[in-house]
C-alpha positions in Angstrom: 11.2 -15.8 24.5 8.1 -15.9 22.1 5.8 -13.9 24.4 7.8 -10.7 24.5 7.2 -7.0 24.5 7.4 -6.9 20.7 4.2 -9.0 20.4 2.7 -7.5 23.5 3.4 -10.6 25.5 0.9 -12.7 23.5 1.9 -16.3 22.7 -0.2 -16.9 19.6 0.0 -20.1 17.7 -0.5 -20.8 14.0 -2.6 -18.4 11.9 -3.6 -17.9 8.3 -4.4 -14.8 6.2 -8.0 -13.7 6.1 -8.9 -13.7 2.4 -12.1 -13.0 0.5 -12.6 -16.5 -1.1 -12.7 -17.9 2.4 -15.2 -15.5 4.0 -18.3 -17.7 3.5 -16.6 -20.8 4.8 -15.3 -19.1 7.9 -18.5 -17.4 8.8 -20.7 -20.4 8.2 -18.5 -23.3 9.4 -16.6 -21.4 12.2 -13.4 -23.5 11.9 -10.9 -23.7 14.7 -8.1 -21.3 14.0 -5.6 -19.7 16.4 -5.8 -16.3 14.7 -6.2 -14.5 11.4 -3.9 -11.9 9.9 -5.6 -9.1 7.9 -4.0 -6.7 5.4 -4.7 -3.4 7.2 -5.3 -1.4 4.0 -8.2 -3.7 3.0 -10.2 -2.6 6.0 -9.2 1.1 6.3 -12.6 2.2 5.0 -15.6 3.9 6.4 -18.1 1.0 6.0 -19.4 -1.6 3.6 -18.8 -5.4 3.4 -15.1 -5.4 4.5 -15.9 -4.0 7.9 -19.1 -6.0 8.3 -17.2 -9.2 7.7 -14.3 -8.1 9.9 -16.7 -7.4 12.8 -18.1 -10.9 12.5 -14.7 -12.4 12.5 -13.7 -10.3 15.6 -16.7 -11.8 17.5 -15.0 -15.2 17.4 -11.3 -14.9 16.4 -8.1 -13.1 17.3 -6.9 -10.7 14.5 -3.5 -9.3 13.9 -2.9 -6.4 11.5 -0.3 -6.5 8.7 0.4 -3.5 6.5 1.7 -3.2 2.9 1.7 0.6 2.4 3.4 2.4 5.2 6.7 2.5 3.3 8.8 3.0 6.3 12.0 3.6 4.2 10.6 6.3 1.9 11.9 9.8 2.3 8.4 11.4 1.9 6.9 12.5 5.2 4.7 10.0 7.0 1.2 10.0 5.6 -0.9 11.3 8.5 -4.2 10.5 6.9 -3.1 6.9 6.4 -1.9 6.7 10.1 -5.2 8.1 11.4 -7.2 5.5 9.5 -4.7 2.8 10.7 -5.1 3.9 14.3 -8.9 3.8 14.0 -8.6 0.2 12.7 -6.2 -0.7 15.5 -8.8 0.3 18.0 -11.5 -1.7 16.2 -9.5 -4.9 16.1 -7.6 -4.6 19.3 -4.6 -6.0 17.5 -1.7 -6.8 19.9 0.9 -5.5 17.4 1.1 -4.0 13.9 3.6 -5.1 11.3 4.8 -3.6 8.0 7.7 -4.0 5.7 11.3 -2.8 5.8 11.1 -1.1 2.4 10.4 2.0 0.5 7.7 2.6 -2.2 6.9 6.2 -2.7 8.6 9.4 -4.1 7.1 12.9 -4.0 3.6 11.5 -3.2 3.6 9.0 -6.0 3.3 5.4 -5.0 4.8 2.3 -6.7 2.5 -0.1 -4.8 5.5 -2.4 -4.4 7.8 -3.3 -1.6 11.2 -2.0 -2.8 14.5 -2.9 -1.0 16.6 -0.3 0.7 20.3 0.4 0.5 21.9 -1.2 3.6 23.6 1.9 4.9 23.8 3.4 8.4 22.1 6.6 7.2 19.1 4.6 5.8 18.9 2.6 9.1 18.8 5.7 11.2 16.1 7.2 8.9 13.9 4.2 9.0 14.3 3.7 12.8 13.2 7.3 13.4 10.0 6.7 11.3 9.3 3.5 13.1 9.5 5.2 16.5 7.1 7.9 15.3 4.6 5.4 14.0 4.8 3.3 17.2 4.3 6.4 19.4 1.2 7.4 17.4 -0.4 4.0 17.1 0.4 3.0 20.7 1.1 -0.6 19.9 4.3 -2.5 19.2 5.6 -2.4 15.7 7.2 -5.4 13.9 9.2 -4.8 10.7 9.3 -7.5 8.0 12.3 -8.4 5.8 11.3 -8.3 2.2 12.3 -10.5 -0.7 14.6 -8.6 -3.2 15.7 -8.9 -6.7 18.3 -6.1 -6.9 21.1 -4.9 -4.7 22.7 -1.4 -4.1 26.4 -0.8 -4.6 26.1 1.8 -1.8 25.3 -0.9 0.9 27.7 -0.9 3.9 26.5 -4.1 5.5 24.6 -7.3 4.9 20.8 -7.4 4.9 20.7 -9.1 8.3 23.1 -6.6 9.8 20.8 -3.8 8.4 17.7 -5.3 9.8 19.4 -5.7 13.2 20.6 -2.1 13.1 17.2 -0.8 12.3 15.3 -2.7 15.0 18.0 -1.9 17.7 17.9 1.8 16.9 14.1 1.9 16.7 13.6 -0.5 19.7 11.2 -2.4 17.5 10.4 -6.1 16.8 10.9 -8.3 13.8 8.4 -10.1 11.6 10.8 -12.8 10.3 9.7 -13.9 6.9 11.6 -17.1 6.4 10.5 -17.6 2.8 11.7 -14.1 1.9 15.1 -14.9 3.4 15.4 -18.0 1.2 14.2 -16.1 -1.9 16.8 -13.3 -1.4 19.6 -15.8 -0.5 19.1 -17.6 -3.8 18.8 -14.4 -5.8 21.9 -12.8 -4.2 24.0 -15.8 -3.4 24.3 -15.7 0.4 23.8 -18.4 3.1 20.3 -18.0 4.5 21.4 -19.6 7.8 23.9 -16.8 8.3 20.8 -14.5 8.2 18.9 -16.7 10.7 21.8 -17.0 13.1 22.8 -13.3 13.2 19.6 -11.4 13.9 18.5 -10.5 17.5 16.3 -13.5 18.2 14.7 -11.9 21.3 13.1 -9.3 19.0 11.3 -11.7 16.8 7.5 -11.4 17.5 6.1 -13.2 14.5 7.1 -15.4 11.6 5.9 -15.7 8.1 6.1 -18.8 5.9 5.0 -19.0 2.2 5.5 -20.6 -1.2 7.8 -19.3 -3.9 8.3 -20.0 -7.6 11.6 -20.9 -9.3 12.6 -19.5 -12.6 15.7 -20.0 -14.7 17.7 -17.1 -13.3 15.8 -16.0 -10.2 13.3 -17.0 -7.5 10.0 -15.1 -7.1 8.0 -14.7 -3.9 4.6 -15.6 -5.3 2.6 -17.0 -2.3 0.7 -19.2 -4.7 1.4 -22.7 -3.6 2.6 -24.8 -0.6 5.7 -24.1 1.4 8.8 -25.8 -0.2 11.1 -28.1 1.7 14.1 -25.7 2.0 11.8 -23.1 3.6 10.4 -25.7 6.1 14.0 -26.6 7.0 14.8 -23.0 7.6 11.6 -22.6 9.6 12.7 -25.5 11.9 16.1 -23.8 12.4 14.4 -20.4 13.1 12.1 -21.8 15.8 15.1 -23.4 17.5 16.6 -19.9 17.7 13.4 -17.9 18.5 11.3 -20.5 20.3 7.7 -21.3 19.2 6.7 -17.9 17.8 3.4 -16.9 16.3 3.5 -18.2 12.7 1.4 -17.1 9.8 1.1 -18.9 6.4 0.7 -16.6 3.5 -1.2 -17.8 0.4 -2.3 -14.9 -1.7 -2.7 -16.1 -5.3 -4.4 -19.1 -6.8 -5.9 -19.5 -3.4 -7.3 -23.1 -2.8 -10.0 -24.1 -0.4 -9.9 -22.9 3.2 -9.2 -26.5 4.4 -6.2 -26.9 2.1 -4.7 -23.6 3.3 -5.4 -24.5 6.9 -3.8 -27.9 6.6 -0.7 -26.4 5.1 -0.4 -23.9 7.9 -0.7 -26.6 10.5 2.4 -28.4 9.2 4.3 -25.8 11.2 3.1 -27.5 14.4 5.4 -30.5 14.0 8.4 -28.2 14.5 7.0 -27.0 17.9 5.4 -30.0 19.7 3.5 -29.8 23.0 6.4 -31.7 24.7 8.6 -28.8 23.8 6.1 -26.2 25.0 5.0 -25.1 21.6 2.0 -25.4 19.4 -0.5 -28.2 19.5 0.5 -30.9 17.0 -3.1 -31.6 16.0 -3.7 -27.9 15.3 -6.4 -27.7 18.0 -6.4 -23.9 18.4 -7.4 -21.9 21.4 -10.6 -19.8 20.9 -10.4 -16.1 21.1 -11.6 -15.8 24.7 -9.5 -18.7 26.0 -6.3 -17.2 27.5 -3.8 -19.9 26.7 -0.1 -19.3 27.2 2.5 -21.8 26.0 6.1 -22.0 27.2 9.0 -21.2 24.9 11.4 -23.5 23.3 15.0 -23.2 24.5 17.2 -21.5 21.9 19.8 -23.6 20.3 
């Protein structure tokens, strides 16, 4: 199941986000890492240091693109300039898939620079699905859509969030970037069972998984990505991998970023949920280099 058409039949292991504080360490020490995820918008430029570093990374590592500004749920027309730059980057990185969020974030050409939740209606699902198909056809790579963390709900919603996600990807024939931490955050903010979410999505469409840390406040939980993954999220991740198989997993750590080694060690904790005996990731985190075509078997779904 993990190597499927939604991740272009690539069975990647455990990756981490490529972040500026780690550039020097990565380029000088050349640590063993399965793959790096980049924020596409940080590299959609004509030149300069970002592309110079990216080209050096691409010489040794596999890279996957993750976007934060496509706003697939917005009602504005798709930004063709953005898409042209994105496609140019897709060709540069040879990313096997592109991901972005199931959200909206712009109105009449004005951008919030935030990942805002959608009303869970059939009309919204049809609208988003059509835009996903247009983007996929233009970029010519599979598209994964990520569930976002949310802090407000719409009275107009006609279904649960997991039913909405399922409706969108089925209509769009797209894949899912399953963010386990976001599910946990939203479940605590909106009082639903996160395991209902994990159990009732189309598992065969999951092409990638995100894990991250969050922060607890008195009345809500915030998706902060600024410290290690908490135990409830690890437990959900273990359950998710039983459903999806050993799927390409990315640790997000985007604020108060510690040393590369600390981030890498935290990411490799995911390996214990997918051991070699089960056909998953290497428990010691010994990643395959870019040019070594390693393919693991999937876990059997529960």
